[in-house]
C-alpha positions, 0 to 999 in steps of 0.5 A, spaced: 436 944 091 429 946 094 427 945 101 422 939 100 419 940 107 417 947 105 415 945 098 410 940 101 408 945 107 410 940 112 415 941 118 421 936 119 418 932 124 412 930 120 410 923 119 409 919 113 402 920 113 402 927 114 407 927 108 402 923 104 396 927 105 400 934 104 402 931 097 395 929 095 393 936 098 398 940 094 396 936 087 389 938 088 390 945 088 396 946 083 395 948 076 398 943 072 395 945 065 402 950 064 409 948 063 410 951 070 405 947 073 408 941 070 415 942 073 411 944 079 408 937 079 414 934 078 418 937 084 412 935 088 413 928 086 420 928 087 419 931 094 414 926 096 418 920 093 424 922 097 421 924 104 416 918 104 422 913 103 426 913 110 432 911 107 432 917 102 429 922 107 435 920 112 440 922 107 436 928 105 436 930 112 443 929 113 445 933 107 441 939 109 446 940 115 452 938 111 453 931 115 455 928 108 456 929 101 450 934 098 444 930 096 442 930 088 435 929 087 433 925 081 431 931 077 438 934 078 442 928 077 438 927 070 440 934 068 448 932 069 449 936 075 454 934 080 454 935 087 458 941 090 465 940 093 466 940 100 468 947 103 476 947 104 480 950 110 487 951 109 487 947 102 483 941 106 476 939 104 472 939 110 467 934 109 463 934 116 463 942 118 457 940 122 458 936 128 457 934 135 464 932 136 468 938 140 475 935 138 473 936 130 469 942 131 476 945 135 481 943 130 477 943 123 481 949 121 488 946 122 491 942 117 489 935 116 495 932 119 495 936 125 487 934 126 489 926 125 494 927 130 490 930 135 484 926 134 489 920 136 492 923 142 485 924 144 482 917 143 488 914 146 488 918 152 480 917 153 481 910 152 487 910 158 482 914 162 476 909 161 481 903 163 484 907 170 477 909 172 474 902 171 480 899 175 479 905 180 471 904 181 469 898 178 473 892 177 480 891 178 485 884 177 489 881 182 494 875 182 494 870 188 501 869 190 500 864 196 497 858 198 492 861 203 486 860 199 487 853 196 484 850 194 479 855 192 484 860 189 490 857 186 497 859 187 503 856 182 508 851 184 513 850 187 510 855 192 509 851 199 502 848 198 500 851 191 496 846 187 497 849 180 502 851 174 499 858 174 497 863 179 490 864 179 488 871 177 482 874 179 477 880 178 474 884 184 468 888 184 470 895 187 463 898 188 459 892 191 460 894 198 457 901 196 450 898 195 450 892 200 454 890 207 459 884 206 456 877 207 459 872 211 463 867 206 465 873 201 472 872 198 474 879 199 480 883 197 482 888 202 488 892 205 491 889 211 492 892 218 499 895 220 500 889 224 500 884 218 507 886 216 510 884 223 506 877 224 506 875 216 512 878 214 508 881 208 503 886 208 499 891 203 493 887 199 491 880 201 485 876 199 481 872 204 474 869 206 470 873 211 468 869 217 466 873 222 461 879 222 461 886 227 458 884 234 459 876 233 464 872 237 469 868 234 473 861 236 477 856 233 477 849 236 481 843 233 481 846 226 473 848 226 470 855 227 465 857 232 460 863 231 457 865 237 458 858 240 455 855 233 460 850 229 460 854 222 459 849 216 465 850 211 464 846 205 470 850 202 475 847 207 478 841 205 480 836 211 487 836 210 487 844 210 484 845 217 489 847 222 488 842 227 494 843 232 492 850 234 486 852 238 484 860 239 479 863 245 473 866 244 474 873 241 468 878 240 469 882 233 468 890 234 463 894 231 465 896 224 471 890 223 471 884 220 474 877 221 478 874 215 481 867 214 484 863 208 481 857 206 488 853 207 488 854 214 494 851 216 498 856 211 494 862 212 496 868 216 490 872 217 486 875 222 488 870 227 494 873 227 493 880 226 486 882 228 480 884 224 480 888 218 476 895 219 470 896 214 474 902 210 480 897 208 475 893 204 477 894 197 472 889 193 469 882 193 472 877 188 467 874 183 471 871 178 477 868 175 480 870 168 486 866 168 489 861 167 484 859 161 482 852 165 480 856 171 476 861 168 469 862 171 465 865 177 467 864 184 
């Protein structure tokens, strides 16, 4: 099959208007009085019809580089010609010899069975790598194991203080604090200081609310929190969840440290017991509950 672009005298990036002008210009100068001229005119007409139709032009462009089965012009089809078979390697048809896929290019000389297996292996490994990358740097799921954040985040009965049949499962944004500082009121996933295991009987990863920021003073009196001497308004705390039996003296939060407390103050082992959390221990901000279904939503 002739190069249709060369036949009309245009390049592959030509617009529809340029193709139309080139076609009419060639018609004016070609000799149509002979059999050869008539054949040439039919070829020009065929080239124009293909290149001026976006879909047919797309198919033709693909066929030029072996991206799909060879394209037959109407003249060739009327003549009863068949498209050439795809080239074979080791007895297997290679329908996509030209491709940008590095795996396909690297394995195209292997038997088809091996190519399929390798393609699946790369697909599965790639999918796993993407999931792990998302968990490590973007979003990670966590389960709420205790009642320390009730009623904001539920844990499952019969746990002490739990209000739900199923524990909430939450999503934490792991990259948010690379773009902004932590804000008071954020619900944060973090790694506990070593003292937490001694004071709470458990350590590792906790979910609490950020209450006091670096440089501020914190105090709790009769269940109410005071920041720099001013009473903190906390609509997320239910009256029966306040720790009204214990008061704590004024503490100054060191630079680079954050004071964490659970919303269920009477049953939360938090910064009151094991101190503030260093900035490097903050993992991410909880922004949504994804399970159970009746609890799905943003927080």
